[in-house]
N, C-alpha and C positions, 0 to 999 in steps of 0.2 A: 079305685086307682090308689087309695092311701094304704092299702094292704098290699100293693104290688110288689112281688119279692125281686124283682128286676129293678127296683129304684134302690139305688145305694144311700141317699140321703132323703129327709123331707125337710120344707121349708114352711113357715107358717107366718100369716100376716093378718092382721085385723082389715075388716071390709073399708075401713077409711084411712088405712096406711097409703102412703105414697112412695113408690120407687121411681125417683128421678132418671132421666135417661143417660147419665153419667154413672150412677150407681149401679144400673141395671147392666153395664158394661163390665164392671167390677165384679159383678154377681156371676156373669158369664164366666169370665177369666177365673174366678175363683172354683167354679164347679170342675174346672179341669184339673185342679190341683189337690182338690179334697183328698183326703186319705180315709178309707173306710171306717175308721173308728173317731173320726174328727166331729166336733161340735164346735159352731160358729155361733159366738156372741157378735152381736151388733148393736150400735148405739141406737137406741130408740128414742126419739125426739118427742118429749110430752108437752113442751110449750114452745112457740117462735114468739118473736118480737114484732112490731108492725111492719120490719123490713124483710120478715120471714126468716130471720137468722135464728139458729138453735138457741135457747135460753136454758132449757133443762131436758138433759140426755142422760139415759142411763143404759148399761149393756143388758141385753135380752138374748136368751137362747132363741136364736132363728132357724138355724140349720143343724139337724141332729140326725144321726145314723138312723138307718130303717131296721131297727131291731126291736125285740120285745124289751119291755122294761120302762118305756116311756108311756105315760097317760097324761090326760088333761085335768086340770083341777080347776074349779071353779067354772060358772057359766057366765059371770061377768067378771072383767080384768084376769081372764083365764091366764093359765101358764102350763108349761110342761113340765112333770115331774122328771127333775136332774139327777135321780138317785141312780147314777150310772157309774159303770166300772171306771174306777179313777185311774186306770191304765189308759182311758180314753184321753186323747189329746183335745185341748180346748184352743181355738184359735179367735183372735180377735179379727174381724173381717167387715166388709170385703176391704181389700187393698193389699 
C-alpha cells in the first residue's frame, strides 16, 4: 500500500502517537484541500504536563507527496528525508 500510485500523499505516525478526535476531523478536512505538491508540518508533542497540556512541541513532517525522493533515516527517532523540490509548498496543519 505504501507504494500505491493512486495515493497522492502519505502520512506517518509513530506507534505510540495519538490523534485526538477533534484533530482527526481537521485532518479529514485538510485531506480535501491538499495540493499535489504540498508537504504538511504538524506540531509534534514531545512532552505533556500533569494536565495533559503540551509542554514541548516541535514541527515535524507528517504528510508528504507520494513521489520518489523521500526515504526514511534512522531506525530510532526516524525521520523522512526532506530533500524535496523547493517549489513544493509547505503547510502548517491541520487547521
